[in-house]
Each structure stands twice: as C-alpha cells, then as structure tokens.
NUFI-577734 format. One record per residue (C-alpha): residue in one letter; x, y, z. Coordinates in Angstrom, 3 decimals. Example, Ala and Ser with C-alpha at 12.3 -4.5 7.8 and 13.67 -1.06 7.14 Angstrom:
2
   res         xx         yy         zz
     a     12.300     -4.500      7.800
     s     13.670     -1.060      7.140
//
This chain:
383
   res         xx         yy         zz
     m    135.677    -28.105    226.926
     s    136.059    -31.889    227.211
     q    139.762    -32.280    228.432
     g    141.040    -28.834    229.304
     l    143.296    -26.796    227.096
     i    146.802    -28.182    228.089
     n    148.160    -29.818    225.099
     t    149.926    -33.156    225.736
     e    151.757    -35.766    223.620
     w    148.536    -37.777    223.374
     a    145.943    -34.998    223.277
     n    145.845    -31.588    221.547
     p    142.386    -29.999    222.276
     v    143.396    -26.643    220.424
     n    145.636    -27.015    217.317
     y    146.844    -23.423    216.908
     e    148.653    -24.017    213.638
     r    145.427    -25.561    212.179
     m    143.441    -22.738    213.405
     r    145.632    -20.088    211.832
     k    145.494    -21.846    208.455
     e    141.807    -22.383    208.572
     r    141.179    -18.800    209.490
     l    143.312    -17.732    206.675
     a    141.422    -20.031    204.225
     r    138.155    -18.624    205.421
     v    139.400    -15.025    204.703
     r    140.564    -15.801    201.360
     s    137.458    -17.719    200.512
     v    135.204    -14.693    201.324
     m    137.720    -12.316    199.529
     t    137.299    -14.530    196.472
     e    133.475    -14.337    196.667
     h    133.687    -10.588    196.825
     q    136.179    -10.335    194.136
     m    138.777     -8.548    196.502
     e    142.524     -8.995    195.708
     a    143.941     -7.625    198.828
     l    143.070     -6.704    202.334
     v    144.601     -4.240    204.747
     c    143.650     -4.431    208.403
     f    144.236     -1.915    211.310
     g    141.876     -3.430    213.935
     s    143.802     -5.598    216.437
     e    141.161     -8.428    216.369
     n    141.381     -8.534    212.578
     i    145.177     -8.509    212.634
     k    145.025    -11.394    215.023
     y    142.529    -13.361    212.826
     m    144.872    -13.079    209.832
     t    148.225    -13.490    211.497
     g    147.712    -15.164    214.845
     i    149.398    -12.314    216.617
     l    147.581     -9.991    219.223
     g    150.195     -7.559    219.817
     i    149.338     -4.278    221.564
     p    145.537     -4.141    221.392
     v    145.139     -0.399    220.918
     p    142.620      1.219    218.536
     k    145.363      3.382    216.940
     l    147.137      3.470    213.647
     f    150.322      1.910    214.973
     r    150.327     -1.483    213.244
     y    148.610     -3.140    210.245
     g    148.340     -6.452    208.407
     i    148.229     -7.055    204.744
     l    146.856    -10.153    203.025
     t    146.398    -11.007    199.298
     l    144.764    -14.125    197.708
     d    148.196    -15.670    197.113
     n    150.597    -14.017    199.600
     g    150.869    -12.970    203.040
     p    149.868    -12.284    205.783
     i    152.533     -9.547    206.303
     l    152.360     -7.909    209.720
     y    153.717     -4.353    210.019
     e    154.371     -4.214    213.745
     l    155.249     -1.352    215.954
     g    158.914     -0.849    216.278
     g    158.876     -0.959    220.000
     d    157.326     -4.588    219.908
     i    158.725     -6.067    217.011
     g    161.620     -7.905    218.564
     r    159.491    -10.075    220.998
     v    156.803    -10.535    218.341
     k    159.245    -11.888    215.850
     e    160.566    -14.348    218.413
     n    157.106    -15.596    219.313
     a    155.584    -15.783    215.808
     p    158.187    -17.409    213.461
     w    155.334    -18.362    211.133
     c    154.639    -14.806    210.037
     d    156.376    -12.256    207.775
     i    156.929     -9.281    210.312
     r    158.237     -5.885    209.170
     i    158.522     -2.500    210.908
     a    155.413     -0.543    210.778
     v    155.096      3.332    209.961
     p    153.286      4.760    213.016
     i    150.683      6.424    210.996
     q    149.009      7.813    214.104
     f    151.931     10.311    214.524
     v    153.048     11.210    211.008
     g    152.200     14.364    209.024
     k    150.538     14.702    205.662
     q    153.689     14.284    203.608
     e    154.807     11.222    205.449
     l    151.208      9.880    204.996
     l    151.539     10.235    201.271
     l    154.860      8.477    201.190
     w    153.377      5.549    203.274
     a    150.403      5.434    200.861
     v    152.706      5.378    197.685
     g    154.860      2.658    199.468
     l    151.667      0.622    200.212
     k    150.778      0.676    196.500
     r    154.305     -0.469    195.575
     i    153.991     -3.436    198.015
     f    150.798     -4.371    196.385
     s    152.534     -4.372    193.023
     e    155.416     -6.605    194.459
     l    152.749     -9.089    195.791
     g    151.105     -9.393    192.385
     v    147.978     -7.210    193.050
     k    147.162     -5.802    189.606
     g    143.554     -4.216    190.064
     t    142.028     -1.719    192.356
     t    140.005     -4.024    194.491
     i    141.822     -3.479    197.749
     g    139.850     -3.702    200.927
     f    140.464     -1.907    204.250
     d    138.801     -2.714    207.511
     q    138.695      0.863    208.404
     i    139.963      4.074    206.947
     p    140.448      7.011    209.241
     f    139.864     10.301    207.617
     k    143.499     11.235    207.844
     l    144.382      8.383    205.468
     w    141.613      8.952    202.980
     g    143.331     11.750    200.958
     a    146.742     10.132    200.976
     l    145.398      6.875    199.640
     k    143.411      8.646    196.968
     e    146.443     10.740    195.943
     a    148.559      7.603    195.799
     g    146.061      6.075    193.414
     v    144.922      3.393    195.931
     e    141.314      2.780    195.291
     a    140.033      1.626    198.832
     q    137.011     -0.761    199.133
     d    135.017     -1.969    202.133
     g    137.214     -4.771    203.538
     g    135.611     -4.579    207.034
     s    132.514     -6.411    205.848
     v    134.706     -9.160    204.362
     v    136.609     -9.931    207.557
     a    133.318     -9.766    209.469
     i    131.674    -12.390    207.173
     a    134.809    -14.693    207.489
     r    134.866    -14.266    211.376
     a    131.276    -15.030    211.757
     v    131.632    -18.773    211.219
     k    134.081    -20.403    213.645
     t    136.685    -23.049    213.128
     v    136.762    -26.204    215.458
     d    139.630    -24.793    217.409
     e    137.998    -21.325    217.860
     i    134.860    -22.949    219.193
     e    137.017    -24.866    221.696
     l    138.610    -21.591    222.902
     i    135.218    -19.890    223.130
     r    133.929    -22.858    225.153
     a    136.758    -22.356    227.689
     s    136.241    -18.669    227.812
     v    132.558    -19.043    228.671
     a    133.350    -21.854    231.161
     l    135.457    -19.415    233.057
     a    132.546    -17.208    233.610
     e    131.096    -20.002    235.834
     v    134.124    -19.603    238.166
     a    133.436    -15.827    238.364
     f    129.815    -16.326    239.025
     e    130.460    -18.708    241.920
     e    133.019    -16.483    243.317
     a    130.416    -13.531    243.157
     r    127.795    -15.777    244.946
     r    130.424    -16.490    247.567
     v    130.987    -12.889    248.449
     l    127.397    -11.611    247.971
     r    125.952    -10.358    251.181
     p    124.474     -7.152    252.641
     g    127.143     -4.441    253.075
     v    129.624     -5.761    250.423
     r    130.427     -3.260    247.768
     e    129.901     -3.587    244.164
     c    133.693     -3.047    243.517
     d    134.529     -5.857    246.067
     i    132.441     -8.301    243.976
     q    133.999     -7.316    240.631
     a    137.540     -7.424    242.249
     a    136.806    -11.010    243.563
     m    135.606    -12.108    240.087
     a    138.565    -10.458    238.427
     k    141.005    -12.171    240.764
     v    139.806    -15.802    239.954
     l    139.764    -14.834    236.287
     f    143.342    -13.453    236.132
     e    144.466    -16.440    238.130
     r    143.004    -18.719    235.430
     g    144.615    -16.825    232.418
     a    141.710    -14.593    231.355
     e    142.713    -11.421    229.625
     m    141.219     -7.947    229.342
     v    138.671     -8.533    232.114
     r    135.700     -6.281    231.815
     g    132.098     -6.303    232.835
     v    130.117     -4.599    235.457
     c    128.178     -5.906    238.431
     t    125.472     -3.531    239.651
     a    122.792     -3.440    242.258
     r    121.049     -0.653    240.410
     s    118.971     -2.945    238.152
     y    116.377     -0.436    236.988
     p    117.059      1.729    235.217
     y    119.958     -0.535    234.007
     w    123.329      0.924    234.414
     r    126.313     -1.027    233.429
     t    128.896      1.836    232.920
     v    130.427      1.925    236.299
     t    131.247     -0.439    239.123
     s    131.067      1.732    242.188
     e    131.592      1.605    245.854
     r    127.887      1.337    246.518
     q    126.983     -1.147    249.210
     v    124.626     -3.948    248.388
     r    121.578     -4.110    250.547
     a    119.304     -7.068    251.306
     g    116.678     -7.629    248.666
     d    118.730     -6.052    245.828
     i    118.929     -7.637    242.504
     l    122.638     -8.001    241.340
     i    123.106     -8.061    237.477
     i    126.578     -9.456    236.580
     d    127.664     -8.918    232.834
     r    130.666    -11.257    232.566
     v    132.777    -10.053    229.774
     h    136.360    -11.225    229.264
     l    138.745    -12.861    226.838
     y    140.647    -16.051    227.300
     k    143.522    -16.893    224.737
     g    142.093    -14.036    222.635
     y    138.501    -15.301    222.575
     g    135.468    -13.708    224.257
     c    132.763    -14.470    226.690
     d    129.699    -12.167    227.099
     h    127.432    -13.918    229.669
     v    124.887    -12.413    232.025
     r    123.226    -13.807    235.147
     s    121.119    -12.082    237.729
     f    121.245    -12.687    241.501
     v    119.451    -11.602    244.616
     c    120.938    -10.555    247.859
     g    118.852    -12.719    250.107
     k    115.505    -14.286    249.263
     a    113.689    -13.168    245.985
     s    110.305    -11.524    246.360
     v    107.205    -12.560    244.455
     r    107.681     -9.385    242.271
     q    111.245    -10.340    241.508
     k    110.245    -13.718    240.599
     d    107.726    -12.478    238.184
     i    110.315    -10.210    236.471
     y    112.677    -13.127    236.250
     k    110.031    -15.404    234.655
     r    109.155    -12.841    231.989
     c    113.047    -12.270    231.116
     k    113.497    -16.036    230.881
     a    110.458    -16.543    228.675
     h    111.466    -13.838    226.326
     l    115.010    -15.277    226.075
     q    113.885    -18.689    225.366
     a    111.461    -17.549    222.698
     a    114.414    -15.851    221.005
     l    116.710    -18.962    221.379
     d    114.043    -21.102    219.794
     q    114.486    -19.174    216.470
     v    118.205    -19.954    216.371
     k    118.619    -22.633    213.794
     p    120.381    -22.974    210.418
     g    118.384    -21.397    207.696
     n    116.459    -19.048    209.849
     t    117.666    -15.481    209.724
     t    118.638    -12.799    212.268
     a    115.084    -11.175    211.516
     d    113.471    -14.366    212.939
     v    115.266    -13.877    216.238
     q    114.637    -10.292    216.285
     a    110.822    -10.814    215.889
     k    110.912    -12.485    219.319
     l    113.390    -10.046    220.924
     g    111.249     -7.132    219.858
     d    114.113     -4.527    219.849
     p    112.126     -1.200    219.039
     e    113.107      0.815    215.971
     d    113.455      4.074    217.960
     y    116.622      2.542    219.575
     s    115.202      3.127    223.042
     q    116.097     -0.202    224.215
     h    118.863     -1.021    221.944
     s    121.270     -3.614    223.323
     l    118.792     -4.766    225.989
     q    116.891     -7.034    223.706
     f    119.812     -8.161    221.480
     g    121.759    -10.787    219.777
     h    125.255    -10.834    218.508
     g    128.129    -13.020    217.485
     i    131.081    -13.772    220.013
     g    134.649    -14.530    219.041
     l    137.924    -12.450    218.980
     d    135.528     -9.450    219.750
     i    132.734     -9.583    222.198
     h    130.402     -7.985    219.638
     e    130.767     -9.599    216.229
     s    128.620    -10.539    213.254
     p    125.789    -11.302    212.945
     t    123.655     -8.926    214.944
     m    120.059     -9.492    216.023
     d    118.428     -6.155    216.670
     c    116.002     -3.705    215.026
     f    118.238     -3.392    212.044
     s    117.842     -7.104    211.240
     t    114.378     -6.676    209.967
     k    115.635     -4.663    206.983
     d    118.964     -6.372    206.441
     p    118.618    -10.027    207.803
     a    121.644    -12.274    207.768
     v    121.194    -16.249    207.531
     i    122.091    -18.122    210.583
     k    124.831    -20.815    209.769
     p    126.230    -23.837    211.600
     n    129.428    -22.937    213.836
     m    128.404    -19.462    214.540
     t    128.768    -18.648    218.179
     l    126.179    -16.206    219.408
     a    125.058    -14.292    222.505
     v    121.430    -13.639    223.064
     e    120.381    -11.401    225.890
     t    117.145    -10.046    227.244
     y    115.850     -7.770    229.941
     a    112.726     -7.316    232.041
     h    111.690     -4.990    234.709
     d    109.037     -3.240    236.764
     e    109.253      0.393    237.730
     t    111.890     -0.194    240.352
     q    114.017     -3.172    239.389
     g    115.079     -5.462    236.647
     v    116.503     -8.690    235.562
     r    118.870     -9.535    232.889
     l    119.961    -12.739    231.312
     e    122.276    -13.763    228.431
     q    123.107    -17.112    226.968
     n    126.136    -18.051    224.805
     i    125.353    -20.715    222.130
     l    126.912    -22.629    219.313
     v    124.689    -23.052    216.138
     t    124.573    -26.738    215.241
     e    123.298    -28.419    212.106
     d    119.740    -28.575    213.487
     g    119.585    -25.982    216.360
     y    122.047    -24.904    218.925
     e    124.154    -26.177    221.755
     l    124.247    -24.202    225.076
     l    127.630    -23.120    225.891
     s    126.698    -21.097    228.990
     t    125.666    -23.953    231.351
     y    125.650    -21.988    234.646
     p    122.251    -22.028    236.235
     l    119.922    -19.437    234.788
     g    118.163    -18.129    237.896
     e    118.588    -20.282    241.043
     d    117.789    -17.229    243.111
     f    114.443    -16.655    241.628
     e    113.115    -20.302    241.321
//
C-alpha cells in the first residue's frame, strides 16, 4: 500500500470500476473454458465478485446473482434492502428477489420456472447452467422445471483465485491493518489483563480504521490450541498469546497470525518458536509459479488422518478468508498449480506437551517467487 487508499484528483490507488470489469472478465473467461453458459450465485462473496455489491452477508437464500457470457450481471436483491442498493450501485441491473428461504414447495417451482424463462430471455440456449450452491430444497424444483444444474462453485473459485491489481491493493491494506491491531495487543498485554480486553482493544482500533466483520481469537491457551472462544481468562506472566487476526477491509480479507509472550520467553518457548518458524519458511520456499499446492503440502506435512487439519495449512485469501487454492492433505491427490497474482496465507504450529506457537504469513505470488504482505515482525518476543 504505497500511498493509502484515499482517491484524489491526481492519484487513484484503487480503481473500483476497473476492478469490477476485470473480475467480470475473469469469471466469463473461466466460464468459457468450462463451456458454461450461465452462472447463478447465492454466496455473498460470489455475488460481490460478480456485481461489486456486498449487501446483507447472510448465508441464506435471500438474494442471488445471475451472469451469462453475454449479459448481466443481474442482482436479485432482498426487498427490504433494494432501495439503498439501487441508489449505491447504479452500474448494476437490480431486481426484487424471491426470498427462497421462506417460500413453500409450490412457490419454489414457480421460481425455478421463472428462472428458466429469464435464461431464455438472456439468450441461454443449452443446459450448461452453473450454481455456486444448491440447497436440497431447490434441487427438486430446478429438476421439475427442466433446469439442468452444473457445478458453478468451482468455476467462481478458479476465477477468484487469481487477483486483479486493485484486489491486491485492497488485500495489502487489509493485511496492513493487522499491524495496527498487533501493536495495540502488545500495548495492553500484561499480567492480569483478560483475553476479551485484548480482543476488544484490537477490535476498537480496527473499526476506527474502517475494518469490517472483525473476527479472530486471542488466547493464552496455546496447547492444546483453542481458537473458538475469547474468554474472560486472565493472562499470566509467561503465557504464550496466539493472536489470529481475521478481518475484512472494503470487502477483502486478512488472515494473519503472530504469537507473543507475556514477559520474557523461556528457553523452551524459544525452541518451539524456532521450530514453528523453520517449518513455515520451508513451506514458503515452495511457493513459486509452476509449483503446485502438493509441493507446499510436502513441507507442511498435514497428516491424512485430519488430526492436525488447519494447523499445517495454506489457503487463498480474498473476498473470503479461505479461498482457493488450498494446501493441505488433499493437495497430494488433487494438486493445483500456483500462479502469479494469487494471494495466499500459509500457517504452521509447533508445541511441546504444555504450550504452542502459531505463525501465519500472507503473501502475493510473483513471477519468480512471492512477496511478503504481512511485514509485522515474526517473533520479537522469542528472539
């Protein structure tokens, strides 16, 4: 992020119109490669990728977007939100959505028949229509209406995996905000402070800077690793604090982990950190165009029994925190090629029988390797 994200008369670090056009071009390119005539998306991130509109980010069947090779996108928006959405997104064809989440069997069939009619109006002749997800309640209605549903989720995932120049700039900004949060956590970290106090301090500075959907956990319970709940537990001297900094900024994600020590690190803690760091670097060294996710997985060593799944792990970051490609035990059997302009998170974990250290870097794949986006010091407390 070379000059901030405030557009001026002489500098436009993020060109949102260009980003929308380039994302659409990518989706259509992948649709063409997969011989898919039309795409229907229910997922909020996929809708945003196609339309540039986030809307209400709920995993429900309230809203959906349609795209064909020659027409669209069309956003079918929840009636309660459509007024403001139309006002804020004049570039998009926005229509009232049938709230499929609530309707009965007969109304579902009418919706599916209407969807088929819309495809006909848009010039879709065949049956290669992709859906990013098809909840069970829709499957029968689509089939009865004669809509042959294909896997559209994989198509969107492939398109989203390689980022445009403006997406990369937004991800840079999102990752940079983590540095502010880490510094705030370091400022308040002391014996007696509660986990929730640290989380609240980070959330405050993030929201003040425009972050959205701030999540993530800070925990002094570093082994076994527990990241589900931030509690009122008081941090004690000598505790390792793992902070998994997860948030969105202007729709784009950051997934960035650092470990801290309350006080001075012991020899054992330093040894755990060194093992975790070495493991992480070995995996990062495999990130380069032409290599595959299996090459990274070979260094991560995620076991096939899933016992450590997501501890030795790599994944894309973008509009969602976990995007394609993934680097885990499945990569050996189904590897994906690493390409320039992918934005990835690679994370590792090391422990003894009482405590653990976790580290995660966010990177941009370049033409000959990678660029580190997460520049916050890796382990000052352990050096």
